[in-house]
C-alpha positions in Angstrom: -257.3 15.7 249.9 -253.5 15.6 250.1 -251.4 18.0 248.1 -250.5 17.1 244.5 -247.9 19.3 242.9 -248.0 21.0 239.5 -245.2 23.2 238.3 -245.7 26.3 236.2 -242.8 28.6 235.5 -240.1 28.7 238.1 -241.3 32.0 239.5 -244.8 30.7 240.2 -244.1 27.2 241.5 -244.1 27.8 245.2 -247.3 29.9 245.1 -249.4 27.6 242.9 -248.8 24.3 244.7 -251.1 24.8 247.8 -254.0 26.0 245.6 -253.8 23.0 243.2 -254.3 20.8 246.3 -258.0 21.7 246.3 -258.6 19.5 243.2 -255.8 16.8 243.5 -255.0 13.5 245.2 -251.3 12.5 245.2 -247.9 14.1 245.3 -246.5 14.0 241.8 -244.3 16.8 240.5 -244.8 18.4 237.2 -242.6 20.7 235.1 -242.8 23.6 232.8 -240.4 26.0 231.1 -238.9 28.9 233.1 -239.9 32.4 232.1 -241.1 35.7 233.4 -244.8 36.6 233.5 -246.4 37.2 230.1 -249.7 38.7 231.4 -250.1 42.4 231.3 -250.5 44.4 234.6 -253.6 46.5 234.7 -252.9 50.2 234.5 -253.7 52.5 237.4 -255.5 54.8 234.9 -258.1 52.2 233.9 -261.6 53.4 234.7 -263.7 50.4 235.8 -267.4 49.9 235.7 -269.3 50.1 239.0 -268.8 46.9 241.0 -265.7 45.7 239.0 -262.5 45.5 241.0 -258.9 45.8 239.9 -256.6 43.0 241.0 -254.8 44.1 244.2 -251.1 44.7 244.1 -248.9 41.7 245.0 -246.6 42.1 248.0 -242.9 42.6 247.1 -241.3 39.4 246.1 -244.6 37.5 245.7 -246.1 36.1 242.5 -249.6 35.7 243.7 -252.3 37.5 245.7 -255.4 36.2 247.6 -258.7 37.7 246.5 -261.9 38.6 248.2 -265.0 37.3 246.3 -266.1 39.7 243.6 -265.9 40.6 239.9 -262.4 41.4 238.7 -260.9 43.2 235.7 -257.8 41.5 234.2 -255.7 42.8 231.3 -254.6 40.4 228.6 -252.5 43.2 227.1 -252.7 47.0 226.5 -255.7 46.6 224.2 -257.8 43.7 225.5 -259.0 42.6 228.9 -261.7 40.6 230.5 -263.9 40.7 233.6 -264.8 37.6 235.6 -266.7 36.7 238.8 -264.4 35.0 241.3 -265.5 33.0 244.4 -264.1 33.1 247.9 -260.8 31.3 248.2 -259.4 32.4 244.8 -255.7 33.3 244.4 -254.5 35.3 241.3 -251.0 34.3 240.0 -248.9 36.2 237.5 -251.3 39.2 237.4 -254.3 37.0 236.6 -252.9 34.7 234.0 -253.7 31.8 236.5 -256.8 32.2 238.7 -256.8 29.3 241.2 -260.3 28.8 242.6 -261.2 26.2 245.1 -262.5 24.0 242.2 -260.1 24.5 239.3 -257.4 26.7 237.8 -258.6 29.2 235.2 -256.0 30.2 232.6 -256.9 32.9 230.0 -254.4 34.2 227.5 -254.0 35.7 224.0 -253.1 32.9 221.5 -251.1 34.6 218.8 -248.9 33.0 216.2 -246.6 31.4 218.8 -249.5 29.6 220.6 -249.5 25.9 219.9 -249.6 22.3 221.1 -246.7 20.1 222.4 -245.1 17.8 219.8 -246.0 15.0 222.2 -247.5 16.0 225.6 -245.7 13.2 227.4 -242.3 12.8 225.8 -241.6 15.8 223.6 -243.1 18.8 225.3 -241.8 21.5 222.9 -244.7 23.8 221.9 -245.2 23.9 218.1 -247.2 26.9 216.8 -250.5 26.1 215.2 -251.2 28.9 212.7 -253.2 32.0 213.5 -256.9 31.1 213.2 -259.4 29.5 215.6 -259.8 26.7 213.0 -256.0 26.1 212.9 -255.8 25.6 216.7 -259.0 23.6 217.0 -257.7 21.2 214.4 -254.4 20.7 216.3 -256.2 20.3 219.6 -258.5 17.7 218.2 -255.5 15.5 217.2 -253.6 16.0 220.4 -251.9 12.8 221.6 -252.5 11.4 225.1 -255.6 13.4 225.9 -259.1 12.3 225.1 -260.6 15.3 223.3 -264.3 15.7 222.5 -265.4 16.8 219.0 -265.4 20.6 219.0 -268.6 22.4 219.0 -269.5 26.0 218.1 -269.9 28.2 221.2 -270.0 31.7 222.6 -268.2 32.9 225.7 -267.9 36.5 226.9 -269.5 37.9 223.8 -267.0 36.1 221.5 -267.6 33.2 219.0 -265.4 30.2 218.9 -265.1 26.5 219.6 -265.5 24.5 222.8 -263.8 21.2 223.7 -263.9 18.9 226.7 -260.6 17.2 227.5 -259.7 14.3 229.7 -256.5 12.4 230.8 -257.5 9.1 232.4 -256.5 8.2 235.9 -255.0 5.0 234.3 -252.7 7.0 232.0 -249.0 6.2 232.7 -247.5 9.6 233.3 -244.4 8.1 235.0 -242.8 7.8 231.6 -243.4 11.5 230.8 -240.9 14.3 231.1 -241.0 15.3 234.8 -243.8 12.8 235.4 -246.3 15.3 233.9 -248.2 15.9 230.7 -248.0 19.2 228.8 -250.9 21.4 228.0 -251.3 23.6 224.9 -250.0 27.1 225.6 -247.8 30.0 224.6 -244.3 28.7 225.0 -243.4 31.1 227.8 -246.5 30.2 229.9 -246.6 26.4 229.4 -247.9 24.3 232.2 -247.8 20.5 232.6 -249.5 18.3 235.2 -250.1 14.7 236.2 -252.9 12.3 235.4 -255.8 12.4 236.0 -256.9 15.6 234.4 -260.2 17.2 233.4 -260.4 20.3 231.3 -262.7 22.6 229.4 -261.1 24.6 226.6 -262.6 27.6 224.7 -260.8 28.8 221.5 -262.3 32.2 220.8 -262.2 35.0 218.2 -262.3 38.2 220.3 -262.6 41.2 217.9 -260.2 39.5 215.5 -257.8 38.2 218.1 -257.5 34.6 219.2 -257.9 33.9 222.9 -257.8 30.6 224.7 -259.6 30.0 228.0 -258.6 26.8 229.9 -260.5 25.5 232.9 -258.1 23.0 234.4 -258.2 20.5 237.2 -255.8 17.7 238.1 -256.9 14.8 240.2 -260.5 15.9 240.8 -263.7 14.0 240.1 -266.3 15.4 237.7 -268.5 16.3 240.6 -265.7 18.3 242.2 -264.9 19.9 238.8 -268.5 21.0 238.4 -268.9 22.5 241.8 -268.4 26.0 240.4 -270.3 26.4 237.1 -270.5 30.2 237.2 -267.0 31.5 237.1 -266.0 30.7 233.5 -269.5 31.6 232.2 -269.2 35.0 233.8 -266.3 36.1 231.6 -266.8 39.1 229.4 -264.2 40.6 227.1 -263.6 44.3 226.9 -261.3 46.5 224.8 -258.5 48.3 226.5 -256.8 47.5 229.9 
């Protein structure tokens, strides 16, 4: 497949583009707000279970690091983290906020009171906060313009309860009229990502020990068969207290 571009924050653009090519078709740029990384860096003092790896340090000046296959520990902040099995060919961006596998890009982040949905994912991409509960966010996601969003269903992931939605942006969607030729995803304002049609996504909105967490499994330009190639990674997530 030929490369298809997707822009995250300015610091991560150059590193993410080659990895999105694994699930994309054309060469259409996308845009997102500029900010520094919001993901926490794992502390050197963290004691990890047997077989769980810390993310390797990035080289100076780099925003990403290539990973060997294995189970990795990734901090969401100083008090919450998750472990996840990652396949060969995965690259971690922004200290694990984005995990680009050969099949999709996994984005896992805390969804506090600033997390929300764009006013209009195509033409007004400012993120509007959506309250503080899982129910608040699920209601906003269910009414999100542009995307085809499935009815939410109760689910568990990583030991946490929440809601699951499947999301689609059709290949026929006219993203040429959108800001930057791309369609915005729900996000924290400082980590917002937009991308071109077509799009396939699976979104989990979870209550993890009283804290809202959103897991997005994102793919731009891929078929469902390509998207389903790796069914293990997301399901392998477990949340743990501490970093």
